[in-house]
N, C-alpha and C positions, 0 to 999 in steps of 0.2 A: 021451247024456251029453256027448260031445265038443262037440256044438253049444252046450250050455249053458255049457261052459267057454269056448268061443270068444266067445259073446255076452257073458259076464261080463268077459272081457278087453277086448272092444270098448267095453263100457260104462265100464270103469275108465279106459281110455285117453281116452275122450271127457271124462270127469269131470276127469282129470288135465290134459287140454288146456285146459279152461276155467279150472282153478285156476292153471295156468301163465300163461295169458293175463292174468288179473287180477293175479297176483303181479308179473309183468313190468311191466304197466301201472303198478301201484302204485309199484314201485321206480323206474321211469323218472321218474314224476312227483314222487315223494317227494324225489328228489335234484336237481331243477332248482333253480337258484340262487334264482329268484323265489319258489318255494314255501317253501324253507328260510327265506328272509328274512321272508316273510309269517307263517310259524309263529312265528319268534322275535319278531317285532313284536307278534303277538297275545299271546304269553306276557308280554312286557314290559308291554303294556297291562293284562293281567290283574293283574299286581303293582301297577301304578299305581292301578287301580280298587279292588282288594281291601284294600290297606294301610289306607286311612282307614276302610273298612268293618269291618275287624277291630278297630281302635281303638274305633270306635263300639260294636261288639258287647261289648267289654270294659267300656266305661263303663256301658252299659245292661244288663249281665249279669243283675242282680237283677230288673229289669223283664221281661226275656225269660223268665226261669224262672217268674215268677208271673203272666205275662200270660194273659188269656183267649184262646182260639184266634182269635177274630175280631179282637182287637187285634193279635195276633201276625202275622196276614196283612197288616194295614196296615203294621206295622213292617217286615215283609219287603219289601213294595212300596217303601217309602221307602229301605231300605238296599240293595236289589239293583237293581231295575228303573230307578228314577229316576237314580241315579249312572251306571249303565251307559249309559242313553240319552243323558244330558247329556254325558258324556265323549266318546262317539263322535260325536254330532251336532255339538257345539260345535267340537271339534277339526277334524273334516273340513269343516265348513261354513266356518269362518273361516281355517283354516290349510292345508287340503287334506291334512292328515295328522295322525295321533295321535303321541304321544311315541314309541311303539314304532316306528311307520313312520319318524319322523324319525331315530331312532338307526340304523335299518336302511337308511336312504337310499331310502325309498319315498314315493310320493305317490299320491293318488286323483285321477283325471281323469274328466270326463264324456265319454261317447262320442256324445252328442247335444247340441243347443243348447237344451235345455229349462230351465225354472226350476231354478236351483241349490238353492234351499231345498227344493223338492219332491223333487228327486233325492236329496239327502242324507237327508231325512226318510225316504223309502222305503228307502234303503240301510240306515239305522240300524234301522228297524222290522223289516226282513226278516232281519236278523242273528239275530232271536229264533226263526227257524224251526229246529226240531230237526234236528240232523245237518248244519247249514249248512256247518260246517267240513270235513266229509267229501266235499262235492260237488266238490272239486278233482279227485277221481278220475274224475268224469264230464266235467267241463268243461275239463280240462287245467289251465291256469294261472289259472283264474277260479273264483270261488265263486258259489253261488246268489245271494247278495245283490248281487254284481256284475252278474249277468245281469238280475235283476229291476229294478235301478235304472239300468241302462245306464251303468255306471261301470267303470273299469278301474284296477288298481293297477300302476303302472310304476316303474321305477327313476328316482330323482331325482339325476341326475348333475350 
């Protein structure tokens, strides 16, 4: 019986060690200035994108309630994906930043000398990968869409 108690204590300390490792890593990364700025920039961008969408939803509310599911999926595509894609693609392609990044004094730069159009297109499409925003826990100050597109978000001083 003492061996089982010892083994369970060892198991618990190993589990606690892993939990502490990830918690400490999360807290360290969560509170870096760049990550905080990127999160706030994304929240600002979310408000910028969603405000006109909410207004459109209110205007077309009767249509939404009575629409056939196949019509509703097209409507959803037009109201969610297309504005999301256009906002991020156009902002980063022509200005190097979205409104949220501008307010947080950040900008997107390429880490290679490839075609800017292709780079920003890949960056925008790869934002749709589920849990993309959580990948800063793995890549430190970068997100998965930064890695895939060979871009980096830096402070614009």
